Residue, then its C-alpha position, 0 to 999 in steps of 0.5 A: m321198898y328199901k332197895i327201890f326207893i331208900r337205898p338209891i337215895f342213901f347211896l347218893f351221899d358219903p357212906e360215913k355221913i349217911h350212916y350217921f344220918t340213918f342212926s339219927l333217923i332210926k332213933f327218931l322213928n323209934s321215938i315216935g312209936f315206929n318200933t312197934i311197926f318195924k317189929s310187925i314187919y320184920e320180926v319173925k316169932d317162932t320158937r323153932l328159931e330159938r337157939e342155945v349157943f354157948g349157954l345163951k338163949f337167942k331168940n333167933p340166930v340172925g345177929l348184927a355184926a360189930g362195926f355198925d353200932k360201935d358205941a352202943k348208941l342204937y342197939k335197942e332200936l336195931s333189935s326192933l328190926g328183927f335181929g336175934f342179938i347185937e354185937i357192939g364195938t369194937l370198943t377200946p379203953k380210950g376213945q379214939e378218932g380212928n383213921p383220917k377221912k375219907r375211910l368208908f367206900r361203897l363198891k356198888e358193882d361188887s355189892a361190897i364195902i372197903n373200910r379203914m375206919g380204925f377202931n373209931n369209938g368213944g371208949v369203953l366207959e361211954a358204952v357202958e353208960r348206954l348199956k346200963k339202960n339195956n332191957g332185954v336185948l342180947i349184947g355181944g361186946n367186941i373189944g380191941k386195943n387202942k392204936v397207940t398201944p404197942n402189941d407187947e402191952a395189948v393185953k392190958d387194953y383187952e383186960i380193961c375193956f373185959e373188966a368194964l363190959f363184963p356186967y353189961v354184955d352177954y358174950f365177948v369178942v376178941n378182935v385181933s383181925s381188923p386190918n386197919t389198926p397197924n400190926l393188930r393182926e400180928l396178935q393172931d400168931k399162935k404165941p401172943l394169941t394164946e397169951l391174950l385168950q388165956t389171960l382173959q379166960n383166967k379172969n373170966e373163970v374167977k367170975s361167979e358167972p363166967k361169960p363166953i369168949l369168942l375169937k374173931i378171925a381173918p378170912d385171910l388165914t392159911n389152913e395151917q393158921l386155921l389149925d393153929i386157931i383150933d388148937i388155941i381154942n382147945d387149949t384156952k377153952i374159950a367158947g368159939v370163933i366168929a368167921t370172918n372179919t374183913t379181907i385184904s384180898r381184892d381178887g375179882l373186884q370190878s369197882e372203881n374204888k377197888k384199890e382203896v386200903g382197908g377191909l373189904s366186906g360184902k359179896p366178894l367175901t361170901n364163899r371164903s367166909t363159908e370155906v373157913i367155917r366149913f374147914l373149922s367145923e370139920k377139922s375141929n370135929k364141931a368142937f366149938p360154935i361158930i358165928g358165921v359172917g361175911g357176904i350174906h346178901t340172901a337167905k341162901d347165903a345164910l343157909e350155906k353157912l349154917e349148913a357149913g357149921a355155923s350155929l348163928v350168923q351175922l349181917y353187916t354189909g348185906f344189911i346195908y345193901e339189902g335192908p332189913k327185909l334180909i333178916k326177916d327172909i333168913n329166918k323164914a328161910i331157916l323155918s322153911a328149910k327145917t335146919i333148926s337143930 
């Protein structure tokens, strides 16, 4: 129904405008009781889907990636579509508008999206107020730095977000891999990244109940850089990795919008993100959990990432192109494939 009737209408309109319209629509439908209907259609309840990863219990391994619900405005309603967990953000200490519009582009022929949003969000404290109302949704907090903060002061921004969110999220994601904040990816270099993660981990370890800290990495890293990531995780003892963020590659694209600046997500990323997952899993001897994200448009795509070494998966662009049925399809496929650990 979504792909036949709803998506063609949505795709007639500007992507960013329809995103906010969809938010309002989902919120309204849930307010009049549709959350029960959505759960009955899309939720797959089975104890065999449960996963315990970095000390947290997930009701199923299919989550929503960061970027969709940046400001924690819709996590409750989105969870009724069958997601096992919701990742909010990327959040920054101060609210910021992000990059100038137009900044979101569909590549229909490639089943992809290019975005250059630029960490647009209302600031971490606004999100905290909404998260105070959470009642049972497993939440990841994706954190970043403000655009105006120079890299040599970036650690402070991450610390601010970490402390503000700590009581209200279940795990953290350190985002240094978005291509849409100037110079942000320079923080993926070994020295600054180690310093950043170690600083957060030091703050984490003095808490009475530390929370998992994960690193979200770019798909554009070389094998040498990925080996550095493994070393950094071993040194800092963070909980794991999210592989991968959007790519700056434009290889093989057919769409008219392929030359737009920004991060590319969707089907063109499917194979590369799986390659990164497999490389990290094999080279580290499965030393840490990996959340697989990037180009998941079918249940088969998700299974391949799990088989490559991911413990959990996340959707974003595939969710937009395929609709909420994709969540159900993946969970049912996991059960059928008997890949439950």
